[in-house]
N, C-alpha and C positions, 0 to 999 in steps of 0.2 A: 501494500499500499504507499502509493509515496504522501507524505510527508503536505503537499501542497495540493488537490486536484488541479489537471492542467484543461482547460479552457480551449480547445483550438480551431484554426480557423479549416470548413471543410467543403471549398470552392462556395458562393456566393449564397449556398440559398441551407450552410446545417455547419452546426457547431458539435463535437466531440469533447465530450466529458468526460477525461483519458485518470482513471485514480489510480491504479499502478501497472505494471509491466510484469504480470505471472499471473499462473492459473491457479487461482485460488477463493476457497466458499468466503472467505471475509470479502475478500474484490465486489467478486458477483454477487452477495451480498446487498452492498452499496449498490450499486447499480440498478438494481433489484426497483431498493429506496428508492433511487434518485428518479427510476422512471414513471411510480407511482406516486411519488411526491408531486411529478410534473403534469401526472394527469386530473390530479383531485385542486392543482389552482385554474385549468382548464386556461393557459393561457395563448389569448390572440393569435394569429400567425404558427400558434406550431401548428405543423401539418403532421406531420407521423416522426415516431423515436425507433431507435434499431436499439437493444440490448448487444454488445459480446460478449467473452470471458471479460475483460478488463475495463470497458467504457461503456460511453451511452452516447449515438449517434440524434442531435433533434435536427428533422429538415424546419427549415420556418418558409415563408413567402414573405421573400424584402421587401413587397409592397404593403405589409400590414404591424409585420417589423424588422426594423433592422436589428443589427448582428450587435451591436454596444450596447441598447439598450435589452436585448435577449441577455446579453449574457452577465451583465449587472442579475438578472434575476432570478438568472436562475443560480450563480454563485448567494441571490439569497436563500434559494428556496434549500439548498446542500446546508446550510447554516442551521437552519433548522429542522435537518431528520427527525434526528433525537425526538421532535414530537407528531410523527409521523405513524400513523398506524397501522404496520403492516401487515397485509394477510397472511396467515400462514398456507406456507407452501401445504400443493394437493399431492398424492400419490398415485399414477395411472397403474395398473395391474397390464401390463404384457405379453398376454400369454404367447408361449413358443414349442414351437415342436424341434427338438435337438438335435441333428445328424444324420445321416441317409443320405436321400434324393433333397434333404430343409437343409443340411447345412455339410454340406460334401467336403469340409477343410479341418470336420472335429476332431480327427483324428490327429492332423498333422501338427494344431495348435495342442492336443496330447502328448506327444512323441518328444513338442519342439520341448513342452518345460515334463519333461518328467512325471507325467498323470496318465491317468485312465480317463474314458471319456466321460464316465458316470460323474466323475473327482473336476473333471471342465465343470460340463453343466452343475455342480451342486454350490463352486467356484460362483463361480457366474449370476447363481440364482438366487444369491446368498447376501443381495447388496442391494441398497436403493440408492440411485442412480441421479445424481443433480443434472437439470436439461440449463446447461450454461448458456447454450442460446440456438438459434437454430438457422440455416443458408445450406450454401451448397448446392444442394437441387430442395423444391419447393418440402418444409417442415420436416430434412432431413436433421437431427439431434446430435449436437456435439455432448458428450456422458462426462463427466468426471464419476473417480471414486475408482473405477476396475484393479480388481487385485491384481498385481505386478507376478503372481506365479502362474497368473493365463496369458500373463504379454507375450506374444507373439508378431515377427515382422511381416511387412505387409508383403505380398503374393512380387516373386520378381516379373509376374506378366501378369498384369490384371486381365482380364475379362471384361471382352467386349459387353458383354451384356447379362448386370444380374438384377434377377425379380423383384419387385418392389417388395415387402415385406422381410426381406432376409438381412437377418442379424450376421453384423460380422465382428471382427477385431482385428485391430492396425495398431502394433507397440501398445501401448498402455493402456489402447481406449475403444472402448465400443462403442458401435451403432447400431440403425435402423438405414436399411435404404424405402425410401419412401415411394419411389417410384422405380421403373426399369428404366435403369443406366450401367454406364460401363464402371467399374471399379478393381481396386487393389487385396479388399479385404478380406481376411478368412473368412470364409463363411461358416457360421456356428450351425445358424438354427435360421427360419422362420416363424414371423405372425402372421398369420391372418389380418389381423386391424390395417383398415390402413389411415394410413399417417395423410395420407395428403386424398380430397377427391374433389376436385373442382368442383363436384356436383352437394356438397353440401352447406348446409347454410356455414359453420364454419370449417373449410374448409383443410386448413394445419390441426391436426387431432391434440396436438402437444403446444404446451405453453412453456418458453425462458421462466427459470425459477421455481419451477413444480420440479418433480422426482418420477422415475419411472423404477418398476420392478419387472423383473422376468420371470413371466409362474410358465413350469414346465409343464405338458400338455401330450397326451397321443394324439395319432394321426385322426384316433374316431374324432376328438372333440375338437378338428383343427376345421375338420370339414361342418361341423355343425355350429363354430361359431361364424366361418366363413360364410355357408348359408345365413347364418342371422345376418352377419354384415352386409348381404347383398336384400337381403326385404326390409333392412332399417329397425328391424327386434332385439340386434346384443344389446344388452346394458350394458356400460362401463362399467368396469371396477375401479371405483376410487375412492381414496377417504384421507385425512388429516396427517402429513408427513408424522406428525405426535403419534400419530394412535397405531402403538406396535403389535397391538395383541391378537395381530390378526397368522 
């Protein structure tokens, strides 16, 4: 965390508020708090905000507010963050079918780390992962907190197509492909949930600042959930972060 937050010019319609220079939950909490506080102020001219690991980009309409005025207001808001009530983060469960045709590289991950496939699944599903930011492709979650015991390098030769819902590992990170796309992550499983659906009221399923929890399922359950998603009858399992009795 910087001792003094940086307010940086980003073109003629955006300000980047930078809180630090590393990946940490402390810095990301500050990003989330600042975003919530700005939303509450409903500042005229602010068009959109984009949170990242360590910063918040604030897009504005220069015809309604100038850079210096907005910068001063943002600095004033930052001084009041301790008085801002931040909603509790939520955890959304991600049902995941591991191995086989759904996770073709899980044996690579196990072999690389001297583990069994079952141990890889147990470790991967043992944590709640913070969603630091979304991007790369629509709804792609950048997650933190993966156990180093299953850390595995990217594939030497990326695949030209990975199907939406695939769960992978690259280095010390894990993630989910929201749409069909190329990629070089080691695939360990797949979820029937749609992280991105252009026809849904909220096209992006996940939200930065919340957490996800991978839950292992069998193929029968995968097919059942897939059908419920198609029929819009699937009930997402979401609960407050502090609730650990499940």
